[in-house]
C-alpha positions as CSV (number, residue, x, y, z in Angstrom):
1,M,75.7,19.5,55.7
2,K,74.9,22.7,55.2
3,K,75.1,23.1,51.2
4,P,77.4,27.1,50.6
5,K,74.8,29.8,51.0
6,D,75.1,30.7,47.2
7,T,73.6,27.3,45.8
8,N,70.1,27.8,47.0
9,H,68.4,30.9,45.5
10,I,64.9,31.8,46.4
11,G,62.9,34.6,45.6
12,I,59.6,35.9,47.8
13,A,57.0,38.6,46.7
14,W,57.3,41.6,48.7
15,Y,54.3,43.4,48.7
16,H,54.5,46.8,50.2
17,R,51.9,48.5,53.3
18,D,50.5,50.9,50.6
19,Q,49.5,48.1,48.5
20,W,48.2,45.8,51.3
21,Q,44.3,46.6,50.6
22,R,44.7,46.3,46.5
23,L,45.9,43.4,46.6
24,R,43.1,42.2,48.7
25,E,40.3,43.2,47.1
26,V,41.5,42.2,43.6
27,S,42.7,38.5,44.5
28,T,40.2,36.2,44.0
29,D,41.1,33.7,46.6
30,V,41.6,36.2,49.5
31,D,41.2,34.0,52.0
32,K,44.9,33.0,51.4
33,L,46.1,36.5,52.2
34,E,47.0,38.0,55.6
35,E,43.9,39.9,56.8
36,T,46.6,42.8,57.3
37,Y,50.1,43.7,56.1
38,D,51.4,43.5,59.2
39,Q,50.3,40.2,59.8
40,W,51.9,39.0,56.2
41,L,54.7,41.5,57.6
42,W,55.5,38.8,60.4
43,W,55.0,35.5,58.3
44,A,57.0,36.7,55.4
45,T,59.8,37.8,58.0
46,K,59.6,34.7,59.6
47,H,59.8,32.1,56.3
48,I,62.6,34.3,55.4
49,K,65.1,33.9,58.4
50,E,63.9,29.9,58.5
51,M,65.0,30.1,54.9
52,T,68.6,31.9,55.1
53,D,69.1,29.9,58.6
54,A,68.8,26.5,56.0
55,G,71.8,28.3,53.9
56,M,69.6,29.7,51.1
57,S,70.0,32.9,49.3
58,I,66.6,35.0,49.7
59,G,65.8,37.9,47.5
60,K,62.9,40.6,48.0
61,V,61.4,40.6,45.0
62,H,59.7,43.9,45.2
63,I,55.8,43.8,43.7
64,D,53.8,46.6,42.5
65,I,49.8,45.3,42.5
66,E,49.1,47.5,39.8
67,R,51.7,46.0,37.5
68,L,50.3,42.1,38.5
69,I,47.0,42.8,37.7
70,V,48.0,44.2,33.5
71,R,50.2,41.5,33.5
72,C,47.0,39.2,34.6
73,E,44.4,40.7,32.2
74,E,47.3,40.4,30.1
75,N,47.4,36.5,30.0
76,G,43.8,36.2,30.9
77,L,44.5,35.2,34.7
78,E,42.7,35.5,38.1
79,V,45.0,37.4,40.6
80,N,45.6,34.2,43.2
81,S,48.6,32.8,44.4
82,S,49.5,31.0,41.2
83,S,49.9,34.0,39.1
84,R,51.0,35.8,42.2
85,A,53.2,33.1,41.7
86,Q,54.3,33.4,38.4
87,Y,55.2,36.7,38.3
88,T,57.2,36.8,40.9
89,A,59.1,33.8,39.2
90,E,59.1,36.3,36.5
91,R,60.1,39.7,37.8
92,L,63.7,37.3,39.8
93,R,64.7,36.5,36.4
94,E,65.0,39.8,35.9
95,L,66.3,40.4,38.7
96,D,68.3,37.8,38.6
97,Q,71.2,39.3,37.0
98,N,72.5,41.3,39.4
99,R,74.0,39.5,42.0
100,E,74.0,42.4,45.4
101,F,69.6,41.7,44.8
102,W,70.5,38.3,46.9
103,Q,70.7,38.7,50.3
104,K,73.6,37.3,52.5
């Protein structure tokens, strides 16, 4: 039995085409990132569909790469999958107050 859509909220980092190359330049785990923005967009769109089909509410957390870099520098972190996930979670908490943020 599927849970109601509003019980599982998940945020996904949402990158922008014009910042994709910058993300690849600063990430210490560039090997874990798709080579192109279009490859990443295909992957992200596919996973959003899978999660919404499973009854989850997905929120696209728009990530500004320069802000991510500053946050990592302030906290002595490398830009990698862990710090990207932490930053996404922080931004999600900020955005979560707006219920319209969640896709239906």
